N, C-alpha and C positions, 0 to 999 in steps of 0.2 A: 569521398572514396573515388580513387582513380580506377577506371576499368577500360582497358583498351580493346576488349573483345565484345562479343555479343552480350547484351544485357538480359536479365530475367524479364524485364518489361517487354522487350522485343520478342523473347521466346514465348511470352504469354499473349502475344498479338495486341499489345497496348493496354492490357488491363490485368493487374495482379490481384488474385483473390486471396484475401487474408482472413484466416479463421482465428479469432481471439477467444481464449478460454478464460473464464472468470468464475471464481468460487466464493467471493465475499465482497462486501460493499467497498472496503478500503482499497482493495486491489483494483476494482472497477473504476473508482474515482480517479486513480492515478493513470489508468488507461484511457479514460474518457476523452481528453483533449486530442490524443492521437487518433482514436477511432472516429471522432468527429471530423478531423482534418482529412482523413482518408475517405470518409463517406462523401465529402464535398468535392473530392477530386475525381475526374473522369478516368484516372489511371489505376483506380483501386476499387475492388468490390469487398465490402466488409461483411463478414459472417460472425455471429457470436454464439458460443456454446456456454450456456449458463448451468452451473452445477452448485454443489455444496450448500453453503448458508443462504444463497440467493433463493432457494426453493423451500426454505423453512421459516418458522416463526421467530427465529433467533433475532433477526433484524426486520421483522414484520414483512417478510417476503419481498426482499429488496429487488427481486427480478422485475417488480413493477416499475422501478426507476429505469431499467434498461428498456422496457417496453415504451415508457413515456418519452425516452430519448429517441425513439424511432429506429433503432438498429434492427437488422434482420436476425432474429434468434432462430438459428437453424436446428438447434438441439437443446433440449432440457434434460439433464441427466441427474435424476434424484440419487442421493446417497444417504448413508446412515449416520451422517455427521451430527445430527441433532441428539443422538443417544449419549453424547458427551463422555465417552471413555476411550481408552486407547484401542481396545479391541474393535469398536465400531469405526474408529478413525482408520484402522487398517482395512476393514471391510469397505469403507468409503473409497479407498484407493482402488480396490478391485472393481468396484461398481463404475467408477470413473473410467478406468482402463477399458472395460468392455464397451461402455457407452460411447466413449470418444473414438474407439476403433471403428465403430459403425458410422459415426458422424463423418469421419474423414473419408470412409469408403463411399458414402452417399454424396458428399459435396466436393470431393477432390480439390482441396485448397492448394494454392501454390506456396503459401507460407503459413506457419502456425505461430501465433503471437502469445507469449506468456510473460508474466511479471512476478518478480520477487522470489520468495523463499518458502512458500507453503507447499502442501502436498499436491495441490492442483497443478502448478507449473512443473513439478518434478515428474508426476505421472504422465502429464501431457507430453513432456519431452521424451520420455521412454516410448510412448505410443507412436509419436511422430517419427522417431528414428526408424522404427520397424516398418512404418508406413511410407518411408522415404520422402518425408515432407520436411524441408528445411525449417529450423526453429529460430525465431527471433526472440531473444531474452532481454527484457527490460529490467533495470535495477539490479543487475548482478554485481559481484565484486564488493558488495557491502560487507561489513563485519560487526556483529553485536557482541560476541565473546563474553557472555555473562559468567559469573562464578558458578561452577557446577555444570556448565554447558547447556546447550539447547539444540533441539533437532533442526531448528531453522538454519543454523550455521552449516550443517552438513548438507541439508536439502538445497540451500542456495548454491553452494559450490558444485554439487553433483549436477544440478540443472545447467550450470555453466558448461561443464564438460560435455553435456549432451546437446548443447545448443550450437548453432552455426553462425549467428551474428549476435554480438553483445553490445547493447546500447546502454551505457552506464550513466550514472547520475553525477559522478565527480571524477576528477583526474586520478585521485588515489584509488578509486574503484577500478579504473582502467589499468593502473599499474598492477594491482593485485591479480587481475585476470591474466595479464601478460605473464606474471610469475607462475601461473598454472599451466603455461606452455601453449597458450592460444596464439594463432597467427596474428600479427599486428593489424593486418588489413580488416580483420573481423571485429576489432574492438574499438569503439568510438565513444567518446564522452558527449552526451547530448543534453544532460540535465534531467530533472524530474518533471513528469507530467503534472505533479501536484502543484508546482509553481505556476505552470500554465493555467491550471484550473483557478488559482487565486487571482491571477491577472485578468481572467475572462469573466469572473463572477461579479455581477452588479452589487453595489452597496445598498444596504437597508439601514434605516434608522433603528435605534433601540425599540421605539414604540412599534414600528412596522414588524420588527423581528418578534416582539412579544405577541403580537396579534397572529402572526404566521405560525409560530412554534407552540404557543400556549404556555411558554416558560416565563418566569419572572426575571427578565434580563434587562430591566431598565435601571437597576442599581449596580453596585460593585459586586462582581461575582467571579468565581473561578470555575473552570470546566475540568472535571475529573474523568479520565478514561484510563482504566487499569485492567490489564490482562493477566491471567495466571501464567506462571512460568513452569514449564514441564508438568502441567496438571496439578500443581501444588496450590489448590484453592484455599487451604487453611491459611497459608502465609499471605496469600493475596487478600483474604478477608481482613487480616490484621493490618496490612498496609493501607487498605482502603479506609478502615475505621480510624487509624491514626492520622491519615491525611485529612479526613473530614473534620476531626477534632482540632487539628492544627489550624486549618483554614477558618473554621468558625470562631476559634479563639482570637483571631485577628480581624474579626468582623466581616468575613466574606460569606456571601451566599454561595452554596455549592450546587452545581448542576452536573449530574452524573450520567454518562453515556454507557450503554450496554457494551460489554466486552466482545472480543471476536469469538469465533467458534471453536477455539482450542479446547481440549479436554479440561474440565473444571469450570467452564464458562457458565453452565446452567446453575451451578452452586453460587457463583458470584452474582448472577441475576437475582436469585432468590434473596441473597443477603442484602443487596442494595435496595431491593423493593421493601425491605423491612426496616431500613434505616430511617430515623426520624430527622426532620429538619433539613432535608435535601429535596431536590427535584430530580426526576429521572426521565430520560427519553430513550426509546428503543432505536428509532431511526428517524432522521430528519431529511427533508428535501435538501439537495445539494446547496442551494442558495442560502437557505436558513442555517444550515450547519456551518458554512464558512463565515457567515455574519455573526453567528454565535461566538466563534473564535475571535473575530475581529474586535468585538466589543468586550471580550473577557479581560480581566486584569492579569490572569495567569492561567496556564495549562498545567494540570497536575496529573500524576499517574506514571505510566510507562509506555505511552503510545509512540509509535514512530513519527506521528504528526509533529512531535516536538522537534524532530531533527530535519525532516524533509520539507516542512511547510511553515512552521511557526516563525522561523526567523524572517521570512518574507513579510510577515505581518507585524514584525517588531514585538512579538509576543514572548514574554519570559516564560520559562518552563522549569518545573521541578520534576526530575525523574526519580521516582521512589523505588528503592530496592535494586535488584541485580539485573533485571531485564534492560537491555539497551546499553549496558555499561561501556562497551567498547565502540560505540557508534560515533562516527565523525559528526561534529556539529560546529556551529558558527560562533559559539560563545554565549548563546542565549539560553543554554541549559545548565542547571545546577543539579548535580547528583547528590542524592540524600540517602542516608540509611533509613531503615524502616520504622524507627522509633519516633514518637510524636515530637520530642524535643528537637531532634535533628531536622525533621520536616519543618517545624516552626522557624528554626534558625534560617534554613534555606529560603523559606517563603518570605520572611522579613527582608532578606537580602534582595530577592527578586522584585519585591514591591517598592523598596525604598533606598537601596544602596546605589548612590550616584555612580560609583565606579563601575559596578556591574551593568547598570542600565545604560551607560554610555556605549556599551557594545551592541545595543539594540538598534538596528538600522533598517527601518521599514523599506520595502521595495528592493531589497538586496538579499541574495541568498547564495550560500555555498552550493546549493543543489540546483542552480540554474537561473536563467534570466526570463523565464516565462515563454520561451519560443522553442521548447523541446519538440513539439509536434511538427512545426515547419522544417526544422533541421532534419528530423527523422524521415520525412517524406522525400527530401532530396537524396538521402542515403538509399532508401528503398528503391527509388527510381533508377539508380545506377548499379544495383547489385548485379553480379555476374550470373550466368545461367545456372540452372538448378544443379547440374552435374558438378560444377565447380564448387558451389555452395556446400554440397554434401561431402565433398572430398576433403575432410579435415586432416591436418598434419600437426604433429607435435613439434614444438620448437625447442625442445631440450633433449 
């Protein structure tokens, strides 16, 4: 980014305070490499606001991971998200709005950092605008476009319009944001922090992983992560059951992770807890989780992991159902209908088809080269002053 005038770093007397808002483990893991890089730099002060699922039993109080990483948690904002319905999700938005307003007033950040398409970045962007704090949005410009729609799509693009700097994962995401009328100097492709995380995480052997995780991961297994779409947990149950049946019919052990905190997730947790012949984990330490994926034969379900990170590991993926249908990928993802026969066909292809498997290229990714954090620091260090950041112009 070229900047011929005074920079934000100079305006902040050599240290920019960045407040990062995180509401769920998946989002935090994508943020982590950047937060770590900023915390190691003398030019940044990192503050974390933890909210949403981090403060609940949904993922075994994943705020403990943030604490163990050593970041300064300046605010913990409890919400009603664990009630698992649309009404309480709306109430959670209001609780976050009030709590974040107080956190900003108390800590006076120079920038607010958000990621993705959930309600936490959207509400944070609204609050920061009225508190006159410039917003840095990671992973905007993506598109999932499932049949029947999904609130994530609207939330993502609304957050983009409320943000002042857009650090995207791919060039196509950058193009999409420019089509929304954003000024070109505000939109830069940096890659995904998820690829950085993979590059940085040490390897474990299957036996070490089994000891660390308590899971049976020394044989041939698939990892299943499946989230409800638009709160439709009945369809999600059917998709999970058919996926498990298809995998086991091909001789795969199935290890199932808990879904995200969207409406319907608690019903999914109850359902998978009662399934026979599988193993379930609620939350794993970062190193164990990544190595669980590294040693897996396939990733199943409908997680964004299949798109953002699995290709870097050379991991084939089966996306079951409509969630993620429109998402950009590297050729490592096979889209399947929800019935068992179609899942079995896709799974057989992922495991054995030489033509498909020739597209799997470990250590390469459409979503970055593993140095997103370093690239982003250089951008943040050369940002213009706050007044210019806040003064957005439409380019259409």
